[in-house]
N, C-alpha and C positions, 0 to 999 in steps of 0.2 A: 295828528290831524284830527280835528273835531268832526263829528258826523253831520255837519250842517252844510247844505249846498242850496244855493238860490239860483234859479234860472230866470233871466230877464231878456228882453229883446233889445237890440241896438243896431245902429247902422255902421258901426266901425268894422272895417273889412277884416283885420287879422284875428278878431275875437271869434273863436269857434262857435260856441253856442251861448256865449256870455255866461259861462258856468263860473259861479263864484264859490269859492271855498275858503275856509279859514286855514291859513298856513302859519306854521310856527316861525316867529321872527328870532327868538332866542329861547332859552330855557323857560322863560317866564311870561312871554308875551306873544300875541298872535296878530295877524292882520288879514283883512279880506282881500283875496287874490282873484284875479280874472284869468281864465285859461285862454291861451292864444292858439291859433292854428299851428299845426305841426307838432313835432316832438324834438327833444334835445338829442345830442349825440349818443345818449345811452338809451334812447327809445322811450323816455318819460315825457309826460305832458309838460308844456311850457306855461309858467305862471308869472304874472307881475301884479304889483299892487294895482288896484282898479284905475286910479288916475293915470298912473304910468302906462298901463295897457291902452287906455283910450288915446293918450298922446302918441304912443308908439304906433297905433293904428293910423293916425293922421300922418305920421312920418312915413309909414309904409305906402300909403296912398300917394303922397307927394313923390316918393321915390319911384313908384310905378309909372307915374306920369312923366318922370324924367328918364325912364328907360331902365330902372333898377328894380330887380325883384329881391328884396331883402329877406334873407333866410337867417334864422337864429339858431346858433349852436347851443347856447345855454341861457337861462334866465334865472328864476328863483332857485336857490339851493338851500336845503335845510342845514341846520347847524352840524348835523352828523355828516352830510355830504361834503360840507366845506372842510371839516376836520380830516376826512379821508383824502380829499384833494390836496390839502396842505401837507399831509404826510408824504404823499407821492411827489409833490412839486413845491417844496418850501420856498424856493426862490421866485416862483411865479404866483402862487396862490396866497391870498391874505390869510392870516390866522383866523380860526373860527371866532365869531363874535365881532370881527372887524370888516367883513366883506359886505359890500352893498348888494351882492346877490342874495344874501340872507335876508335883507330888508325888502326884497322883491322890487327893486328899482333899477337893476342893471341887466343888460343883455350883452351877450357875446355874439357878434354878427359875423357870419361867414363871408369870405371873399374880401376882407379888408386889408390883408397883408400877404406878402409873398416873401419867401426867404431867398435872397439872391445867391448866397453861397454859404458854406458852413461857417466861415469866419465873419461873415457880414451880418450886420443887424437887419432887422426886418424893414422892408420897403413898403410904403403904403401904395394902395391901388387907386384907380380912379373912383371906385365906390367909396373908399375911405376919405378921399378928398371931398367928394360930394357930401358925405355925412358931416365932415368938419365944417363945411360951408353952410349946410342947411339944418343939421340936427338941432342946434340951439333954438331954431324957430319953433320947435316942438318940445323943447325942454331937455333934449338929449345931448350930453357933452362927453367927449373922450377924456375922462378924468384920470386915466392911467396912461400917460404918454408912451410908456414902453409896451403897451398892449393896444395896438390900433383897432382891435376887434371889440374892445370893452367900452360900452357907452352907458352912462348913468343918467337917470331922469332927475333933473334938478329944476323943480317948477319955477323958481325965480329967474331962471335963465330963459324961460319961454317968452317969445315975443308976443 
C-alpha cells in the first residue's frame, strides 16, 4: 500500500469517511479504493474501487428502504490474501490474479444463502432473491452462481 490517503465528503451512506487509499490490484498496478463502513470477517477495513463503492452505497440505501440491512463479509482482497484463501479453499476461491475481489469490484454479502443439509446445495434467501432482482439497477450482479453471496460491480449492467 502506498502512503497516500485522500479524505473527501460525500452523501453515500455506506462510505465511512470517504477515505481513499491506493490498493494493490496485482503485483504491478494499483487502484484508488474507498473505505466502506464496517469490517470484514477478519476484522479488516472494507474497500472497493471508488465507482463500485458509490454504486454499492446506492444499493444499500435501496435495500434499507426495502427492509434489508446489507452486511458485507468481504470486499477487496490483496493478491497475498487471495493466494492464502486459494490455498485453504481451492475449490471455492479463484486463483490469485483471477479474482474480482483483487480488482476491488466484488463483495461477499452476508445472509444470502443457507445450507439446507450436508448433502444439499445452498439455498438462496429472500435477501438473495431481492439482490438478484435489484442489484443490476446499481451495477451489481451475482456472477458466480455457485456463490449466492458473491456480487460483482459491472458498470455496463447498471440501469
